[in-house]
Legacy VTK file of the C-alpha trace (Angstrom):
# vtk DataFile Version 3.0
C-alpha trace
ASCII
DATASET POLYDATA
POINTS 468 float
19.368 -26.582 1.264
15.589 -25.174 -0.193
15.032 -25.839 -3.948
14.401 -22.771 -5.432
12.319 -22.665 -8.901
12.209 -19.354 -10.561
10.295 -18.474 -14.043
12.552 -17.754 -16.406
11.250 -15.378 -19.045
13.881 -16.651 -21.947
12.888 -20.157 -21.880
8.963 -19.547 -20.743
9.070 -21.996 -18.166
9.563 -22.534 -14.302
13.108 -23.965 -13.425
15.117 -25.242 -10.855
17.231 -22.866 -10.165
21.004 -23.738 -9.752
23.403 -20.885 -9.473
26.891 -20.334 -11.036
28.600 -20.515 -7.894
26.912 -21.112 -4.255
29.080 -18.967 -2.913
28.155 -15.853 -4.565
24.911 -15.911 -6.139
25.076 -12.857 -8.430
21.604 -10.437 -9.571
21.561 -7.612 -11.673
18.228 -5.203 -11.438
17.721 -2.314 -13.664
17.292 0.956 -11.530
15.438 4.075 -12.123
16.746 7.273 -14.541
17.058 9.574 -11.674
15.198 12.909 -12.982
11.922 12.888 -10.598
10.175 11.211 -7.702
9.791 7.451 -8.100
6.319 7.090 -9.132
4.047 4.257 -7.231
4.984 1.707 -10.534
8.430 2.498 -9.977
8.350 0.811 -6.624
7.087 -2.351 -7.328
10.220 -3.888 -9.346
12.424 -2.367 -5.853
10.344 -4.140 -3.699
10.096 -7.868 -6.351
13.915 -8.184 -6.296
14.402 -6.645 -2.592
11.942 -9.564 -1.704
14.286 -12.245 -4.175
17.329 -10.604 -2.552
15.961 -11.647 0.859
15.085 -14.707 0.062
18.456 -15.632 -1.514
19.868 -14.308 1.408
18.014 -16.632 3.418
18.710 -19.912 1.068
22.468 -19.382 0.598
23.583 -16.955 3.540
23.683 -13.070 3.765
27.586 -13.031 2.529
26.993 -15.186 -0.385
24.540 -13.214 -2.526
25.414 -9.624 -4.377
23.084 -7.638 -5.895
23.232 -4.670 -7.921
21.087 -2.297 -9.090
22.180 0.741 -11.398
21.162 4.645 -11.101
20.832 6.097 -15.092
22.294 9.880 -14.346
22.991 10.391 -18.068
19.726 10.416 -20.253
17.837 12.741 -22.490
15.183 13.075 -19.605
17.688 14.403 -17.414
19.201 16.983 -20.078
15.595 18.283 -20.620
14.594 18.486 -16.973
18.226 20.649 -16.402
16.698 23.186 -19.638
13.466 23.257 -17.973
14.838 24.276 -14.557
17.969 25.869 -15.603
19.127 23.729 -12.536
22.632 21.666 -12.994
22.186 17.782 -13.701
24.671 16.765 -11.133
22.350 19.135 -8.162
18.764 17.326 -10.133
20.648 13.733 -10.140
22.181 13.901 -6.636
18.727 15.266 -5.305
16.786 12.731 -7.101
18.719 9.795 -6.061
18.623 10.844 -2.385
14.675 11.317 -2.868
14.916 7.681 -4.172
16.833 6.564 -1.574
14.589 7.978 1.105
11.507 6.720 -0.829
12.399 3.144 -1.133
13.932 2.530 2.470
10.460 3.793 3.558
9.205 0.441 1.895
11.720 -1.654 3.709
14.016 -2.317 1.081
17.412 -3.252 1.710
20.407 -1.496 0.304
21.414 -3.350 -3.060
25.204 -4.390 -2.339
26.559 -2.380 -5.493
24.157 0.827 -6.837
26.596 1.852 -9.745
25.962 5.555 -10.802
26.304 5.368 -14.884
28.589 8.220 -14.995
31.071 6.439 -13.015
31.392 4.227 -15.460
31.856 5.498 -18.727
35.565 4.043 -19.395
33.862 0.559 -19.367
31.649 1.613 -21.110
33.700 2.986 -24.017
35.768 -0.236 -23.673
32.826 -2.319 -24.258
32.033 -0.377 -27.243
35.548 -0.392 -28.783
35.321 -4.561 -28.411
32.359 -4.574 -30.605
33.325 -2.645 -33.193
36.234 -4.629 -33.606
34.856 -7.571 -33.839
32.873 -6.271 -36.002
29.307 -6.141 -34.013
29.389 -1.987 -34.232
30.288 0.673 -36.283
31.094 4.291 -36.055
28.980 6.777 -38.172
28.449 10.535 -38.118
29.610 10.743 -34.493
27.412 7.911 -33.481
28.059 4.329 -32.561
25.966 1.669 -33.566
25.182 -1.883 -32.716
24.414 -3.782 -36.022
20.985 -6.204 -35.036
21.871 -8.177 -38.472
25.484 -9.255 -36.850
23.736 -11.341 -33.671
21.617 -14.005 -35.038
19.616 -14.697 -31.512
18.542 -11.199 -31.315
14.607 -11.107 -30.364
14.760 -14.703 -28.668
13.948 -12.920 -25.144
10.831 -11.659 -26.033
10.289 -13.949 -28.983
9.696 -11.670 -31.586
10.812 -11.127 -35.286
12.739 -8.671 -36.247
9.886 -7.535 -38.334
7.232 -7.489 -35.512
9.730 -5.791 -32.943
10.658 -2.865 -35.950
6.484 -2.612 -36.389
6.006 -2.508 -32.572
8.866 -0.199 -31.704
9.497 3.534 -32.089
12.577 3.384 -34.164
14.343 6.207 -34.859
14.888 6.292 -38.784
18.641 8.342 -39.408
20.651 8.225 -42.686
23.503 7.066 -40.638
22.106 3.835 -39.678
22.599 0.768 -41.649
19.540 -0.853 -40.636
16.583 0.859 -39.259
16.842 -1.727 -36.165
20.732 -0.951 -34.930
20.578 1.141 -31.621
22.632 3.691 -30.358
25.716 2.631 -28.224
27.340 6.437 -28.275
26.066 9.717 -29.405
27.563 13.436 -30.007
27.110 15.957 -27.302
26.419 19.453 -27.846
25.657 22.853 -25.729
25.179 22.295 -22.269
24.419 18.263 -22.801
27.123 16.233 -20.525
29.785 14.426 -22.658
32.877 12.755 -22.170
35.972 12.566 -25.041
36.150 9.291 -27.217
37.590 8.135 -30.415
34.322 8.456 -31.959
34.032 12.445 -30.861
32.657 14.432 -27.765
29.640 12.388 -26.838
27.757 10.158 -24.048
26.470 7.043 -23.842
23.164 5.542 -25.242
20.989 4.053 -22.513
21.308 0.506 -23.272
25.082 0.245 -22.802
25.282 1.116 -19.278
23.843 -2.208 -18.017
25.801 -4.233 -20.069
28.899 -2.750 -19.048
28.393 -2.420 -15.105
27.000 -5.821 -14.935
30.117 -6.961 -16.554
32.266 -5.192 -14.331
30.675 -5.723 -10.984
29.075 -9.459 -11.538
31.606 -10.472 -14.619
30.307 -12.024 -17.870
28.497 -14.965 -16.636
25.848 -14.148 -13.747
23.180 -15.744 -12.421
19.717 -13.118 -12.598
18.870 -10.440 -14.512
15.399 -8.561 -13.258
13.202 -5.285 -13.977
9.805 -4.811 -15.031
7.899 -6.308 -18.212
8.202 -2.893 -20.057
12.133 -3.396 -20.478
12.189 -6.682 -22.095
12.111 -4.878 -25.180
14.015 -3.049 -26.283
16.339 -2.498 -23.133
16.833 -6.310 -22.180
16.974 -7.385 -25.831
19.925 -4.966 -26.439
21.569 -6.020 -23.153
21.830 -9.481 -24.325
23.393 -8.259 -27.814
25.604 -6.299 -26.575
26.746 -8.374 -24.071
26.964 -11.597 -25.865
28.945 -10.106 -28.903
31.422 -8.303 -26.466
32.027 -11.068 -24.456
30.935 -14.319 -26.687
32.479 -16.809 -23.748
30.382 -15.793 -21.327
26.578 -16.449 -20.827
25.388 -13.278 -19.310
22.616 -13.726 -17.361
21.063 -17.177 -16.962
17.480 -16.321 -15.658
15.560 -13.514 -16.660
12.942 -12.037 -14.404
10.366 -9.443 -15.433
7.435 -8.110 -13.017
4.292 -6.953 -14.333
2.980 -3.670 -14.623
1.162 -1.436 -11.948
-2.670 -0.147 -11.975
-4.733 2.051 -9.636
-8.227 0.964 -9.249
-8.134 -1.435 -12.494
-7.109 1.582 -14.838
-3.580 2.491 -16.022
-1.626 5.131 -13.873
-1.556 7.891 -15.926
-1.332 11.955 -15.098
-4.273 11.842 -18.108
-6.540 9.627 -16.223
-5.790 11.732 -12.572
-4.503 8.633 -10.898
-0.782 9.011 -10.957
0.933 9.660 -7.599
4.123 9.321 -6.575
5.449 7.006 -3.359
6.175 10.514 -1.699
2.500 11.560 -2.090
1.080 8.153 -0.235
3.709 8.602 2.551
2.882 12.471 2.678
-0.919 11.323 2.983
-0.282 9.445 5.855
-0.011 5.664 3.765
2.724 4.006 6.146
5.561 2.442 3.703
4.583 -1.086 5.463
1.226 -1.414 3.901
2.526 -0.212 0.799
5.157 -3.096 0.601
2.270 -5.569 1.724
-0.116 -4.331 -0.846
2.543 -5.146 -3.221
3.365 -8.461 -1.861
-0.087 -9.334 -1.979
0.014 -9.828 -5.587
2.283 -12.291 -7.697
5.347 -10.420 -9.448
4.213 -11.900 -12.674
0.475 -10.710 -12.581
-0.365 -7.159 -13.066
-0.849 -5.138 -9.795
-4.184 -3.244 -9.259
-3.446 -0.623 -6.218
-7.117 0.317 -4.565
-8.425 2.159 -1.167
-9.675 -1.240 -0.357
-6.635 -3.175 -0.453
-4.560 -0.517 1.166
-7.366 -0.279 4.152
-7.520 -3.946 4.512
-3.377 -4.367 4.352
-3.139 -1.560 7.131
-5.960 -3.779 9.308
-4.146 -6.661 9.088
-0.798 -5.251 9.761
-2.204 -3.323 13.111
-3.663 -6.727 14.420
-0.292 -8.524 13.301
1.769 -5.879 15.447
-0.433 -6.593 18.409
0.080 -10.062 18.448
3.889 -9.959 18.565
4.061 -6.515 21.007
6.806 -7.676 23.390
7.950 -11.005 21.272
11.497 -11.524 20.721
12.527 -12.260 17.239
13.841 -15.912 16.508
16.281 -17.025 14.009
14.161 -19.932 12.729
11.663 -18.586 10.108
8.794 -20.949 8.748
9.758 -23.637 6.464
6.426 -23.086 5.036
6.941 -19.066 4.272
10.154 -20.071 2.972
9.035 -22.897 0.747
6.103 -20.213 -0.607
8.948 -18.050 -1.549
11.285 -20.456 -3.024
8.313 -21.251 -5.564
9.305 -18.635 -8.154
8.655 -15.959 -5.269
4.944 -16.573 -4.033
4.493 -13.496 -1.884
0.616 -14.582 -1.870
1.242 -17.615 -0.480
3.525 -16.304 1.884
1.539 -13.965 2.956
-1.243 -16.430 3.190
0.555 -18.937 5.431
1.660 -15.726 7.535
-2.078 -15.357 8.050
-2.363 -18.331 9.216
0.114 -18.449 11.674
-1.594 -15.166 12.887
-5.014 -17.054 13.647
-3.335 -19.680 15.497
-1.504 -17.416 17.870
-4.406 -15.313 18.349
-6.546 -18.523 18.731
-3.997 -19.321 21.746
-3.639 -15.998 23.368
0.255 -16.248 22.542
0.575 -19.347 24.627
1.482 -22.739 23.846
1.185 -21.882 19.789
2.757 -24.560 17.609
3.823 -21.270 15.520
5.313 -19.148 18.315
5.197 -15.412 18.264
9.197 -15.206 17.573
8.819 -17.682 14.586
5.663 -15.609 13.205
8.014 -12.517 13.554
10.775 -13.606 11.739
9.049 -15.227 9.075
7.441 -11.744 8.589
10.770 -9.863 8.775
11.746 -12.128 6.264
9.527 -10.694 3.954
10.699 -6.886 5.618
7.215 -6.620 7.336
6.742 -5.896 11.122
10.185 -4.245 11.200
11.286 -1.879 13.846
12.154 0.572 11.416
8.806 0.552 9.836
6.651 0.262 13.032
6.455 3.845 14.000
2.926 4.476 11.712
0.521 3.083 14.685
1.916 5.447 17.146
1.039 8.171 14.700
-2.423 6.814 13.703
-3.199 6.149 17.559
-2.268 9.484 18.288
-4.575 10.991 15.455
-7.194 8.560 16.427
-8.033 8.903 20.375
-9.177 6.725 22.779
-12.398 8.242 22.821
-12.736 8.372 18.910
-11.861 4.976 18.852
-14.630 3.740 21.142
-17.104 5.812 18.989
-16.215 4.182 15.639
-16.763 0.635 17.520
-19.758 1.981 18.246
-21.025 2.890 15.204
-19.665 -0.400 13.506
-21.755 -2.591 16.337
-24.660 -0.290 15.610
-24.347 -1.403 12.107
-23.331 -5.084 13.058
-27.325 -5.250 14.917
-29.392 -3.390 12.345
-28.127 -5.579 9.328
-28.832 -8.580 12.021
-32.149 -7.277 12.112
-32.335 -6.839 8.472
-32.896 -2.998 8.855
-30.622 -2.167 6.068
-31.517 1.245 5.795
-30.045 2.107 9.168
-27.581 -0.142 8.342
-26.638 1.985 5.178
-26.931 5.145 7.013
-24.664 4.292 9.905
-22.155 2.775 7.305
-22.312 6.385 5.200
-21.540 8.181 8.243
-18.212 6.308 8.768
-17.588 6.773 4.928
-17.926 10.646 5.468
-15.539 10.585 8.273
-13.109 8.757 6.426
-13.354 5.515 8.239
-12.319 2.878 6.084
-14.711 -0.215 6.853
-13.826 -3.985 5.714
-15.958 -6.294 6.245
-15.487 -10.358 6.532
-17.428 -13.584 7.149
-15.961 -13.369 11.016
-15.271 -9.758 11.862
-15.534 -6.011 10.749
-12.230 -4.025 11.106
-11.538 -0.441 10.458
-8.953 2.008 10.018
-8.460 5.822 9.724
-8.080 6.442 5.729
-6.579 9.801 4.208
-8.352 12.671 5.139
-9.909 11.278 8.216
-12.083 13.717 9.920
-13.872 12.777 13.409
-16.092 15.732 13.643
-18.254 13.897 10.920
-18.830 10.946 13.123
-21.959 12.128 14.907
-25.140 10.117 14.215
LINES 1 469
468 0 1 2 3 4 5 6 7 8 9 10 11 12 13 14 15 16 17 18 19 20 21 22 23 24 25 26 27 28 29 30 31 32 33 34 35 36 37 38 39 40 41 42 43 44 45 46 47 48 49 50 51 52 53 54 55 56 57 58 59 60 61 62 63 64 65 66 67 68 69 70 71 72 73 74 75 76 77 78 79 80 81 82 83 84 85 86 87 88 89 90 91 92 93 94 95 96 97 98 99 100 101 102 103 104 105 106 107 108 109 110 111 112 113 114 115 116 117 118 119 120 121 122 123 124 125 126 127 128 129 130 131 132 133 134 135 136 137 138 139 140 141 142 143 144 145 146 147 148 149 150 151 152 153 154 155 156 157 158 159 160 161 162 163 164 165 166 167 168 169 170 171 172 173 174 175 176 177 178 179 180 181 182 183 184 185 186 187 188 189 190 191 192 193 194 195 196 197 198 199 200 201 202 203 204 205 206 207 208 209 210 211 212 213 214 215 216 217 218 219 220 221 222 223 224 225 226 227 228 229 230 231 232 233 234 235 236 237 238 239 240 241 242 243 244 245 246 247 248 249 250 251 252 253 254 255 256 257 258 259 260 261 262 263 264 265 266 267 268 269 270 271 272 273 274 275 276 277 278 279 280 281 282 283 284 285 286 287 288 289 290 291 292 293 294 295 296 297 298 299 300 301 302 303 304 305 306 307 308 309 310 311 312 313 314 315 316 317 318 319 320 321 322 323 324 325 326 327 328 329 330 331 332 333 334 335 336 337 338 339 340 341 342 343 344 345 346 347 348 349 350 351 352 353 354 355 356 357 358 359 360 361 362 363 364 365 366 367 368 369 370 371 372 373 374 375 376 377 378 379 380 381 382 383 384 385 386 387 388 389 390 391 392 393 394 395 396 397 398 399 400 401 402 403 404 405 406 407 408 409 410 411 412 413 414 415 416 417 418 419 420 421 422 423 424 425 426 427 428 429 430 431 432 433 434 435 436 437 438 439 440 441 442 443 444 445 446 447 448 449 450 451 452 453 454 455 456 457 458 459 460 461 462 463 464 465 466 467
């Protein structure tokens, strides 16, 4: 069996992964709060942990991995959206969940084994809160129930911060009913049009953190293998999950390995509406960016590093995938996946290295003309599909682009690129720049490499601007 090594955020080192039960490897990942479209940053953890799910299924068997990812459908942001629009809360969450499913499927992600909605597990949350009160780790006050941070000596171990540092760096709600400013809400009162449920502490609704502790316990038991999410959730959300779960079930181990993906940037800057570089997954899909291309770009950066979305990366990914799909046209998929690709993924989910090895396989396949190659087309295809690439479901974008770019237009672009290459060879850089400007103006994305120049039709492509 392929050895797997994963970086454990909690221990701050890469460790050999040994599941609690190899017949049922269990993974929990924090999912979305469903009040609006998923933006590109929201897609990164979905793709990262889908890749982990795929790798674990390959190593342990598809029926021996359980993957739970929650849907937060009770939250103040959802309440605010309902008040703002006048729409029913359930209508908003149902619609948003449908959007989320469609957008994540368009990126080639598998469905989790379980996808619990928080509102379906309120009873489990109330049971856990009652256990915490009974054991002295939580207290009721003015319709609220709060977790007593001072009651858990190991609070802060995941993030590596002291309580003083966390208090200084967090937006802590100061409230008269708190015994300590760091204490966090497990249950809070509801009024007016806010959703709520009857409880021993009054009519109310759960705090954010308790849902993941309760649902992971119900679905994966008190001890499971891996907990994942974005680095922005490490504190306070994951820190609070650990405290709740360890105190409610002191004989359990909760999550053995913690994995966190880094954040996303756009052209080297933080994505934000104020900078005008904020966009959703649906925005990109509607602009004609294929979901397979988005996935490829995301996997090209290691999950532990900040991911920079750039137009150049998009164009290069599209050109690569177009070339790869040409190589495997008509190929049958094999059950054999390249051991080199699997080894890369088993080394802390090293997707950039796995893609590098796919590139090497593609180069050998192209050099052989598809014949007598050590890496046969069908093994290359199986290896790519293990990563959610080159699947039939994600393959219709090429035909759509080919319909938009006729053979005549494609030949014109090839001629302009050939003329530019000749001008550069003759050191006529003014002419080369003029030809490049024509291509840029028409929305053609040109990728220069030492051995070749490739191109793709970018968003806003206009063939009418290709005239010299």
